[in-house]
NUZA-35383 format. One record per residue: residue in one letter; x, y, z of N, C-alpha, C in turn. Coordinates in Angstrom, 3 decimals. Layout:
residues N
(r A,(X,Y,Z),(X,Y,Z),(X,Y,Z))
...
This chain:
residues 134
(r M,(0.850,-1.182,0.000),(0.000,0.000,0.000),(0.888,1.234,0.000))
(r D,(0.508,2.214,-0.795),(1.188,3.504,-0.828),(0.276,4.526,-0.170))
(r S,(0.854,5.478,0.571),(0.037,6.436,1.300),(0.781,7.754,1.436))
(r E,(0.033,8.843,1.408),(0.615,10.157,1.661),(-0.430,11.056,2.295))
(r T,(0.035,12.078,2.997),(-0.850,13.032,3.658),(-0.736,14.383,2.965))
(r R,(-1.875,15.021,2.758),(-1.916,16.364,2.183),(-2.639,17.288,3.149))
(r T,(-2.271,18.547,3.126),(-2.856,19.545,4.022),(-3.730,20.499,3.216))
(r Y,(-4.907,20.789,3.760),(-5.856,21.690,3.107),(-6.285,22.768,4.093))
(r R,(-6.437,23.971,3.600),(-6.935,25.078,4.415),(-8.450,25.175,4.205))
(r T,(-9.200,25.013,5.288),(-10.657,25.080,5.198),(-11.195,26.405,5.714))
(r G,(-10.396,27.163,6.434),(-10.809,28.483,6.872),(-11.705,28.464,8.087))
(r D,(-12.412,29.579,8.285),(-13.198,29.765,9.508),(-14.701,29.784,9.243))
(r V,(-15.124,29.075,8.190),(-16.553,28.909,7.886),(-16.815,27.437,7.582))
(r D,(-18.068,27.005,7.716),(-18.442,25.650,7.315),(-18.077,25.487,5.840))
(r R,(-17.488,24.329,5.499),(-16.971,24.202,4.139),(-17.099,22.788,3.610))
(r V,(-17.413,22.701,2.322),(-17.296,21.482,1.538),(-16.210,21.778,0.512))
(r L,(-15.097,21.072,0.618),(-13.931,21.326,-0.239),(-13.731,20.144,-1.181))
(r D,(-13.777,20.401,-2.477),(-13.659,19.354,-3.491),(-12.202,18.894,-3.602))
(r L,(-11.964,17.618,-3.344),(-10.627,17.027,-3.407),(-10.433,16.156,-4.645))
(r T,(-11.418,16.121,-5.530),(-11.418,15.156,-6.631),(-10.180,15.267,-7.507))
(r N,(-9.791,16.465,-7.890),(-8.620,16.613,-8.756),(-7.357,16.094,-8.086))
(r D,(-7.182,16.400,-6.806),(-6.006,15.895,-6.088),(-6.044,14.373,-5.992))
(r C,(-7.237,13.819,-5.742),(-7.374,12.358,-5.673),(-7.078,11.721,-7.022))
(r A,(-7.565,12.337,-8.098),(-7.326,11.812,-9.443),(-5.842,11.866,-9.784))
(r S,(-5.171,12.950,-9.417),(-3.729,13.058,-9.668),(-2.956,11.997,-8.900))
(r Y,(-3.365,11.759,-7.667),(-2.705,10.755,-6.835),(-2.882,9.349,-7.430))
(r A,(-4.058,9.058,-7.959),(-4.353,7.719,-8.499),(-3.805,7.516,-9.913))
(r A,(-3.516,8.595,-10.614),(-3.106,8.512,-12.023),(-1.887,7.609,-12.190))
(r G,(-1.975,6.727,-13.172),(-0.852,5.857,-13.510),(-0.645,4.685,-12.576))
(r R,(-1.535,4.462,-11.641),(-1.353,3.384,-10.659),(-2.022,2.081,-11.060))
(r G,(-2.734,2.049,-12.156),(-3.408,0.816,-12.555),(-4.711,0.635,-11.815))
(r D,(-5.070,-0.634,-11.556),(-6.320,-0.956,-10.863),(-6.071,-1.083,-9.364))
(r G,(-7.072,-0.684,-8.584),(-6.967,-0.807,-7.133),(-8.043,0.002,-6.446))
(r L,(-7.751,0.354,-5.214),(-8.673,1.147,-4.406),(-7.965,2.375,-3.866))
(r L,(-8.646,3.511,-3.969),(-8.183,4.736,-3.317),(-8.983,4.897,-2.040))
(r H,(-8.271,5.005,-0.942),(-8.922,5.250,0.338),(-8.565,6.672,0.762))
(r V,(-9.584,7.462,1.100),(-9.409,8.844,1.517),(-9.852,8.921,2.974))
(r F,(-8.971,9.413,3.848),(-9.247,9.423,5.283),(-8.822,10.759,5.875))
(r V,(-9.683,11.350,6.680),(-9.348,12.587,7.386),(-9.175,12.240,8.868))
(r P,(-7.933,12.336,9.389),(-7.667,11.926,10.771),(-7.991,13.035,11.785))
(r H,(-9.224,13.481,11.757),(-9.688,14.517,12.679),(-11.038,14.091,13.239))
(r A,(-11.317,14.444,14.475),(-12.579,14.067,15.125),(-13.734,14.963,14.713))
(r T,(-13.462,15.970,13.885),(-14.498,16.958,13.558),(-14.622,17.228,12.063))
(r A,(-14.255,16.267,11.217),(-14.366,16.450,9.768),(-14.778,15.124,9.144))
(r G,(-15.249,15.190,7.910),(-15.675,13.981,7.221),(-15.354,14.041,5.739))
(r I,(-15.563,12.917,5.078),(-15.379,12.794,3.634),(-16.726,12.388,3.034))
(r A,(-17.161,13.117,2.022),(-18.429,12.819,1.353),(-18.198,12.713,-0.143))
(r I,(-18.983,11.853,-0.785),(-18.997,11.778,-2.236),(-20.352,12.325,-2.672))
(r L,(-20.316,13.453,-3.380),(-21.542,14.108,-3.812),(-21.256,15.013,-4.999))
(r E,(-22.304,15.493,-5.611),(-22.180,16.457,-6.695),(-21.806,17.814,-6.105))
(r T,(-20.923,18.529,-6.779),(-20.561,19.876,-6.342),(-20.831,20.869,-7.467))
(r G,(-20.918,22.139,-7.106),(-21.049,23.187,-8.095),(-22.453,23.456,-8.583))
(r A,(-23.408,22.583,-8.266),(-24.791,22.783,-8.701),(-25.714,23.008,-7.501))
(r G,(-25.112,23.279,-6.346),(-25.891,23.557,-5.146),(-25.936,22.434,-4.142))
(r S,(-25.555,21.213,-4.529),(-25.625,20.090,-3.594),(-24.683,20.271,-2.411))
(r D,(-23.520,20.884,-2.641),(-22.591,21.124,-1.543),(-23.201,22.110,-0.545))
(r D,(-23.853,23.155,-1.041),(-24.536,24.095,-0.146),(-25.728,23.430,0.539))
(r D,(-26.424,22.553,-0.194),(-27.552,21.824,0.400),(-27.073,20.925,1.537))
(r L,(-25.914,20.283,1.359),(-25.366,19.447,2.428),(-25.083,20.292,3.662))
(r L,(-24.435,21.437,3.475),(-24.154,22.307,4.626),(-25.445,22.782,5.292))
(r A,(-26.476,23.092,4.506),(-27.760,23.517,5.070),(-28.413,22.378,5.852))
(r A,(-28.360,21.164,5.304),(-28.938,20.007,6.006),(-28.194,19.744,7.312))
(r L,(-26.877,19.844,7.275),(-26.105,19.639,8.508),(-26.386,20.734,9.530))
(r A,(-26.604,21.969,9.065),(-26.956,23.063,9.980),(-28.315,22.803,10.632))
(r D,(-29.259,22.219,9.863),(-30.570,21.873,10.436),(-30.443,20.742,11.450))
(r L,(-29.659,19.716,11.107),(-29.491,18.561,11.992),(-28.600,18.855,13.190))
(r L,(-27.591,19.691,12.957),(-26.562,19.970,13.965),(-26.390,21.479,14.110))
(r P,(-27.326,22.156,14.754),(-27.243,23.614,14.856),(-26.035,24.061,15.693))
(r A,(-25.493,25.199,15.324),(-24.348,25.776,16.048),(-24.867,26.602,17.219))
(r D,(-25.367,25.918,18.240),(-25.880,26.612,19.420),(-25.307,25.976,20.681))
(r D,(-25.907,26.270,21.812),(-25.328,25.832,23.094),(-25.921,24.525,23.629))
(r R,(-26.573,23.730,22.802),(-27.184,22.476,23.273),(-26.170,21.359,23.507))
(r W,(-24.971,21.488,22.992),(-23.995,20.412,22.981),(-23.244,20.318,24.297))
(r R,(-23.062,19.116,24.800),(-22.328,18.896,26.054),(-20.836,19.115,25.873))
(r H,(-20.345,18.833,24.669),(-18.943,19.095,24.351),(-18.847,20.592,24.062))
(r R,(-18.237,21.372,24.957),(-18.404,22.816,24.903),(-17.133,23.642,24.795))
(r H,(-16.013,23.097,24.428),(-14.862,24.004,24.265),(-14.907,24.617,22.874))
(r G,(-14.192,25.692,22.654),(-14.178,26.333,21.335),(-15.356,27.262,21.136))
(r T,(-15.651,27.563,19.881),(-16.730,28.482,19.553),(-18.083,27.861,19.902))
(r P,(-19.122,28.697,20.040),(-20.451,28.152,20.330),(-20.863,27.129,19.277))
(r G,(-21.365,25.998,19.732),(-21.787,24.943,18.833),(-20.677,24.019,18.379))
(r H,(-19.478,24.192,18.941),(-18.341,23.362,18.523),(-18.641,21.868,18.700))
(r G,(-19.454,21.527,19.693),(-19.787,20.124,19.930),(-20.432,19.449,18.737))
(r R,(-21.138,20.203,17.902),(-21.772,19.618,16.717),(-20.737,19.047,15.759))
(r S,(-19.558,19.668,15.726),(-18.490,19.193,14.844),(-18.019,17.811,15.254))
(r H,(-18.128,17.494,16.543),(-17.707,16.182,17.034),(-18.770,15.115,16.768))
(r V,(-19.999,15.523,16.507),(-21.081,14.597,16.181),(-21.135,14.343,14.669))
(r M,(-20.732,15.326,13.872),(-20.857,15.232,12.417),(-20.239,13.977,11.807))
(r P,(-19.059,13.499,12.251),(-18.499,12.303,11.617),(-19.358,11.042,11.760))
(r A,(-20.346,11.059,12.652),(-21.288,9.938,12.714),(-22.256,9.988,11.528))
(r L,(-22.422,11.166,10.926),(-23.306,11.346,9.777),(-22.530,11.415,8.457))
(r V,(-21.395,12.073,8.482),(-20.495,12.165,7.335),(-19.187,11.522,7.791))
(r P,(-18.954,10.261,7.454),(-17.814,9.526,8.011),(-16.474,10.134,7.600))
(r P,(-15.437,9.847,8.351),(-14.119,10.421,8.063),(-13.359,9.696,6.956))
(r Y,(-14.053,8.923,6.131),(-13.356,8.155,5.102),(-14.285,7.859,3.928))
(r A,(-13.662,7.534,2.793),(-14.366,7.017,1.622),(-13.382,6.167,0.838))
(r T,(-13.882,5.144,0.176),(-13.059,4.288,-0.681),(-13.657,4.309,-2.078))
(r V,(-12.789,4.534,-3.065),(-13.225,4.664,-4.454),(-12.442,3.677,-5.311))
(r P,(-13.102,2.920,-6.185),(-12.378,2.053,-7.110),(-11.550,2.887,-8.094))
(r V,(-10.399,2.348,-8.449),(-9.533,2.959,-9.452),(-9.335,1.907,-10.543))
(r L,(-9.657,2.276,-11.771),(-9.529,1.358,-12.908),(-8.614,1.998,-13.941))
(r G,(-7.512,1.334,-14.228),(-6.568,1.874,-15.193),(-6.014,3.222,-14.792))
(r G,(-5.851,3.442,-13.498),(-5.307,4.706,-13.011),(-6.295,5.855,-12.972))
(r R,(-7.587,5.564,-13.174),(-8.619,6.603,-13.155),(-9.664,6.287,-12.102))
(r L,(-10.114,7.324,-11.397),(-11.162,7.148,-10.402),(-12.433,6.680,-11.092))
(r A,(-13.073,5.646,-10.557),(-14.309,5.109,-11.134),(-15.513,5.767,-10.470))
(r L,(-15.547,7.092,-10.534),(-16.666,7.861,-10.001),(-17.743,8.004,-11.059))
(r G,(-18.974,8.233,-10.612),(-20.055,8.541,-11.534),(-19.866,9.939,-12.113))
(r T,(-20.612,10.240,-13.139),(-20.463,11.492,-13.869),(-20.461,12.718,-12.973))
(r W,(-21.348,12.775,-12.006),(-21.488,13.978,-11.191),(-20.900,13.821,-9.792))
(r Q,(-20.194,12.742,-9.528),(-19.653,12.517,-8.189),(-18.302,13.199,-7.997))
(r S,(-18.147,13.788,-6.833),(-16.887,14.393,-6.410),(-16.552,13.900,-5.012))
(r I,(-15.269,13.854,-4.700),(-14.794,13.480,-3.368),(-14.530,14.773,-2.611))
(r C,(-15.200,14.942,-1.468),(-15.147,16.220,-0.767),(-14.806,16.065,0.713))
(r L,(-14.053,17.010,1.206),(-13.800,17.172,2.635),(-14.917,18.041,3.186))
(r V,(-15.557,17.595,4.259),(-16.630,18.359,4.904),(-16.129,18.774,6.280))
(r D,(-16.123,20.084,6.528),(-15.568,20.606,7.776),(-16.510,21.657,8.358))
(r L,(-17.051,21.380,9.537),(-17.885,22.342,10.255),(-17.131,23.001,11.402))
(r N,(-15.894,22.604,11.625),(-15.122,23.099,12.760),(-14.413,24.396,12.372))
(r V,(-15.011,25.510,12.728),(-14.447,26.814,12.377),(-13.254,27.182,13.257))
(r D,(-12.964,26.364,14.267),(-11.822,26.621,15.157),(-10.523,26.043,14.610))
(r N,(-10.602,25.138,13.657),(-9.419,24.501,13.082),(-9.382,24.831,11.595))
(r H,(-8.447,25.669,11.188),(-8.442,26.186,9.819),(-7.694,25.309,8.829))
(r E,(-6.981,24.302,9.312),(-6.253,23.399,8.422),(-6.601,21.963,8.738))
(r R,(-6.670,21.144,7.685),(-6.985,19.733,7.825),(-5.981,18.905,7.053))
(r E,(-5.656,17.763,7.617),(-4.842,16.791,6.901),(-5.776,15.727,6.327))
(r V,(-5.446,15.275,5.132),(-6.191,14.204,4.492),(-5.171,13.173,4.026))
(r R,(-5.392,11.914,4.406),(-4.506,10.832,3.987),(-5.104,10.137,2.779))
(r L,(-4.316,10.073,1.705),(-4.676,9.332,0.505),(-3.861,8.044,0.501))
(r S,(-4.535,6.920,0.337),(-3.843,5.629,0.319),(-4.309,4.849,-0.907))
(r F,(-3.382,4.162,-1.545),(-3.711,3.349,-2.714),(-3.350,1.911,-2.439))
(r L,(-4.318,1.043,-2.616),(-4.110,-0.394,-2.482),(-4.250,-1.003,-3.870))
(r A,(-3.150,-1.500,-4.394),(-3.147,-2.050,-5.753),(-3.996,-3.312,-5.826))
(r G,(-4.640,-3.494,-6.976),(-5.508,-4.652,-7.185),(-4.779,-5.874,-7.672))
């Protein structure tokens, strides 16, 4: 297995960050196998969804409805509502695995691999890309 870590700046707002191009570059030329994408943080997740047509904003809106940034959370350090970020990975898991065929991601036409981050207290995220050859 080959693996590397990349760092992304997510800033101080809720964010869906498209990682597809970086994932495709990492998988390029590797033949057949599996790409595993993992975010080693307790407050971020990886989602496969359409981006650019509003679905990324819809995801953030749905998460805001399900996990409001208010004072209901028992986990209370950081900004108000920080505890919701610790619950989010139960809904948006910290990993995704994508088939790679001939060095190309086998995603559907409108699918993108995205980092989802609601933690406005942590402006940088690491993402581990791993390739398991077939």
